[in-house]
N, CA and C atoms as a LAMMPS dump frame, in Angstrom:
ITEM: TIMESTEP
0
ITEM: NUMBER OF ATOMS
222
ITEM: BOX BOUNDS ff ff ff
-5.0000000000000000e+02 5.0000000000000000e+02
-5.0000000000000000e+02 5.0000000000000000e+02
-5.0000000000000000e+02 5.0000000000000000e+02
ITEM: ATOMS id mol type element x y z
1 1 1 N -249.437 -420.363 467.004
2 1 2 C -248.636 -421.413 467.399
3 1 3 C -247.181 -422.096 466.443
4 2 1 N -247.458 -422.323 465.154
5 2 2 C -246.195 -422.697 464.222
6 2 3 C -245.515 -421.766 464.536
7 3 1 N -245.452 -420.171 464.552
8 3 2 C -244.568 -419.298 464.407
9 3 3 C -244.039 -419.498 465.688
10 4 1 N -244.359 -419.59 466.923
11 4 2 C -243.34 -419.37 467.948
12 4 3 C -242.443 -420.754 468.009
13 5 1 N -243.345 -421.901 467.379
14 5 2 C -242.597 -423.12 467.861
15 5 3 C -241.016 -422.818 466.631
16 6 1 N -241.296 -422.202 465.63
17 6 2 C -240.076 -422.078 464.66
18 6 3 C -239.357 -420.839 465.181
19 7 1 N -239.845 -420.023 465.907
20 7 2 C -239.106 -418.959 466.6
21 7 3 C -238.269 -419.735 467.619
22 8 1 N -238.755 -420.416 468.371
23 8 2 C -237.689 -421.386 469.375
24 8 3 C -236.545 -422.215 468.594
25 9 1 N -237.282 -422.639 467.774
26 9 2 C -235.993 -423.832 466.658
27 9 3 C -235.16 -422.871 466.252
28 10 1 N -235.17 -421.531 465.646
29 10 2 C -234.239 -420.749 465.357
30 10 3 C -233.213 -420.22 466.523
31 11 1 N -234.499 -419.932 467.209
32 11 2 C -233.594 -419.532 468.807
33 11 3 C -232.407 -420.54 469.122
34 12 1 N -232.799 -421.697 469.388
35 12 2 C -232.294 -422.874 469.594
36 12 3 C -231.222 -423.051 468.566
37 13 1 N -230.885 -423.106 467.616
38 13 2 C -230.244 -423.138 466.523
39 13 3 C -228.87 -422.351 466.392
40 14 1 N -229.679 -420.997 466.956
41 14 2 C -228.64 -419.68 467.121
42 14 3 C -227.9 -419.821 468.06
43 15 1 N -228.234 -420.333 469.464
44 15 2 C -227.641 -420.594 470.71
45 15 3 C -226.291 -421.63 470.626
46 16 1 N -226.999 -422.648 470.029
47 16 2 C -225.975 -423.894 469.879
48 16 3 C -224.705 -423.333 468.643
49 17 1 N -224.86 -422.287 467.76
50 17 2 C -223.802 -421.95 466.948
51 17 3 C -223.2 -420.68 467.518
52 18 1 N -223.772 -420.051 468.58
53 18 2 C -223.12 -419.242 469.656
54 18 3 C -222.111 -419.96 470.588
55 19 1 N -222.407 -421.029 471.11
56 19 2 C -221.86 -421.935 471.824
57 19 3 C -220.647 -422.521 471.185
58 20 1 N -221.027 -423.081 470.055
59 20 2 C -219.642 -423.5 469.352
60 20 3 C -218.511 -422.248 468.954
61 21 1 N -219.216 -421.307 468.617
62 21 2 C -218.221 -420.043 468.161
63 21 3 C -217.38 -419.81 469.466
64 22 1 N -218.046 -419.894 470.866
65 22 2 C -217.355 -419.366 472.071
66 22 3 C -216.575 -420.246 472.302
67 23 1 N -216.92 -421.824 472.126
68 23 2 C -216.139 -422.826 472.704
69 23 3 C -214.866 -422.987 472.195
70 24 1 N -215.065 -422.651 470.39
71 24 2 C -213.627 -422.651 469.671
72 24 3 C -212.714 -421.149 470.131
73 25 1 N -213.238 -420.677 470.244
74 25 2 C -212.611 -419.138 470.81
75 25 3 C -211.788 -419.632 472.27
76 26 1 N -212.563 -419.996 473.122
77 26 2 C -211.576 -420.189 474.282
78 26 3 C -210.581 -421.54 474.055
79 27 1 N -210.721 -422.706 473.183
80 27 2 C -210.127 -423.781 472.705
81 27 3 C -208.596 -423.128 472.202
82 28 1 N -209.181 -421.962 471.439
83 28 2 C -208.003 -421.668 470.375
84 28 3 C -207.125 -420.712 471.352
85 29 1 N -207.673 -420.188 472.35
86 29 2 C -206.644 -419.147 473.157
87 29 3 C -206.089 -420.319 474.347
88 30 1 N -206.944 -421.119 474.653
89 30 2 C -205.997 -422.164 475.524
90 30 3 C -204.908 -423.047 474.699
91 31 1 N -204.908 -423.362 473.641
92 31 2 C -203.932 -423.688 473.026
93 31 3 C -202.72 -422.62 472.875
94 32 1 N -203.024 -421.376 472.548
95 32 2 C -201.917 -420.585 471.987
96 32 3 C -200.96 -420.493 473.3
97 33 1 N -201.909 -420.358 474.614
98 33 2 C -201.339 -420.154 475.849
99 33 3 C -200.308 -421.208 476.332
100 34 1 N -200.794 -422.509 475.945
101 34 2 C -200.15 -423.681 476.159
102 34 3 C -198.483 -423.698 475.435
103 35 1 N -199.109 -423.322 473.982
104 35 2 C -197.857 -423.658 473.418
105 35 3 C -196.8 -422.555 473.688
106 36 1 N -197.382 -421.235 474.237
107 36 2 C -196.071 -420.103 474.453
108 36 3 C -195.626 -420.651 475.795
109 37 1 N -196.688 -421.169 476.898
110 37 2 C -195.962 -421.757 477.869
111 37 3 C -194.45 -422.738 477.621
112 38 1 N -194.989 -423.964 476.602
113 38 2 C -194.275 -424.854 476.542
114 38 3 C -192.767 -424.122 475.905
115 39 1 N -192.821 -422.989 475.112
116 39 2 C -191.639 -422.51 474.246
117 39 3 C -191.206 -422.071 475.341
118 40 1 N -191.484 -420.945 476.469
119 40 2 C -190.775 -420.645 477.53
120 40 3 C -190.1 -421.44 478.318
121 41 1 N -190.885 -422.361 478.519
122 41 2 C -190.428 -423.523 479.053
123 41 3 C -189.089 -424.457 478.796
124 42 1 N -188.922 -424.687 477.474
125 42 2 C -188.098 -425.239 476.59
126 42 3 C -186.709 -424.085 477.033
127 43 1 N -187.084 -423.105 476.549
128 43 2 C -186.262 -421.966 476.453
129 43 3 C -185.251 -421.727 477.833
130 44 1 N -186.171 -421.8 478.907
131 44 2 C -185.734 -421.981 480.164
132 44 3 C -184.683 -422.997 480.744
133 45 1 N -184.996 -424.416 480.019
134 45 2 C -184.459 -425.56 480.489
135 45 3 C -183.175 -425.541 479.529
136 46 1 N -183.377 -425.333 477.868
137 46 2 C -181.925 -425.04 477.524
138 46 3 C -181.034 -424.24 478.234
139 47 1 N -181.459 -422.896 478.708
140 47 2 C -180.564 -422.085 479.477
141 47 3 C -179.959 -422.687 480.539
142 48 1 N -180.918 -423.331 481.495
143 48 2 C -180.42 -424.245 482.575
144 48 3 C -179.278 -425.205 482.277
145 49 1 N -179.314 -425.943 481.358
146 49 2 C -178.39 -427.306 480.983
147 49 3 C -177.206 -426.212 480.331
148 50 1 N -177.341 -425.631 479.555
149 50 2 C -175.757 -424.714 479.602
150 50 3 C -175.165 -424.021 480.261
151 51 1 N -176.067 -423.439 481.5
152 51 2 C -175.239 -423.076 482.507
153 51 3 C -174.865 -424.089 483.6
154 52 1 N -175.644 -425.352 483.556
155 52 2 C -174.91 -426.431 484.229
156 52 3 C -173.697 -426.873 483.574
157 53 1 N -173.768 -427.016 482.2
158 53 2 C -172.48 -427.697 481.605
159 53 3 C -171.47 -427.046 481.958
160 54 1 N -171.667 -425.403 481.708
161 54 2 C -170.367 -424.445 481.879
162 54 3 C -169.833 -424.58 483.677
163 55 1 N -170.618 -424.607 484.32
164 55 2 C -170.366 -424.727 485.614
165 55 3 C -169.443 -426.056 485.642
166 56 1 N -170.126 -427.023 485.494
167 56 2 C -169.473 -428.467 485.291
168 56 3 C -167.988 -428.163 484.847
169 57 1 N -167.541 -427.395 483.542
170 57 2 C -166.472 -427.571 482.884
171 57 3 C -165.777 -426.808 483.754
172 58 1 N -166.119 -425.626 484.44
173 58 2 C -165.378 -424.958 484.844
174 58 3 C -164.66 -425.534 486.283
175 59 1 N -165.482 -426.523 486.845
176 59 2 C -165.309 -427.06 488.034
177 59 3 C -164.197 -428.131 487.885
178 60 1 N -164.311 -428.954 486.647
179 60 2 C -163.45 -429.99 486.323
180 60 3 C -162.217 -429.364 485.971
181 61 1 N -162.495 -428.189 485.248
182 61 2 C -160.855 -427.559 484.64
183 61 3 C -160.415 -427.043 485.757
184 62 1 N -160.952 -426.386 486.684
185 62 2 C -160.296 -425.926 488.138
186 62 3 C -159.616 -427.325 489.222
187 63 1 N -160.298 -428.186 489.09
188 63 2 C -159.955 -429.438 490.055
189 63 3 C -158.866 -430.066 489.319
190 64 1 N -158.555 -430.09 487.995
191 64 2 C -157.713 -430.507 487.198
192 64 3 C -158.077 -432.055 486.771
193 65 1 N -159.307 -432.478 486.971
194 65 2 C -159.508 -433.779 486.648
195 65 3 C -159.251 -434.6 485.279
196 66 1 N -159.614 -433.537 484.448
197 66 2 C -159.407 -433.978 482.827
198 66 3 C -157.916 -432.988 482.51
199 67 1 N -157.46 -433.76 481.408
200 67 2 C -156.526 -432.597 480.654
201 67 3 C -157.548 -431.457 480.002
202 68 1 N -156.819 -430.315 479.961
203 68 2 C -157.472 -429.334 479.075
204 68 3 C -158.08 -429.637 478.006
205 69 1 N -157.324 -430.647 477.222
206 69 2 C -157.533 -430.466 475.885
207 69 3 C -159.101 -431.689 475.892
208 70 1 N -159.116 -432.479 476.837
209 70 2 C -160.437 -433.36 477.12
210 70 3 C -161.697 -432.42 477.371
211 71 1 N -161.411 -431.378 478.177
212 71 2 C -162.471 -430.488 478.738
213 71 3 C -162.841 -429.5 477.402
214 72 1 N -161.985 -429.048 476.614
215 72 2 C -162.255 -428.095 475.518
216 72 3 C -163.075 -428.747 474.587
217 73 1 N -162.721 -430.145 474.485
218 73 2 C -163.854 -431.263 473.524
219 73 3 C -165.084 -431.335 473.771
220 74 1 N -165.484 -430.826 475.644
221 74 2 C -166.66 -431.231 475.704
222 74 3 C -167.804 -429.978 475.131
C-alpha cells in the first residue's frame, strides 16, 4: 500500500513538472510570435507614414501651395 501511494505521489509531481514545462514552452512561443508580429506591424506603419508624407509633399509641390524651400524643409 505504501509503495502504491509513493508511486502516485511521484507520478503527480512528474505530471506537474511536465505541465509547467509545456506551459513555459507555449508561453515562450506565444511571446516570440507576439514580438515578431509587433516588429512587422511597426515596420509596415513606418513605411506607410513615409509613403503618405512623400505623397503629401508631391501634391503640395505640384499644387504650388507652399514655396519649394518650405517643402524641402519638411
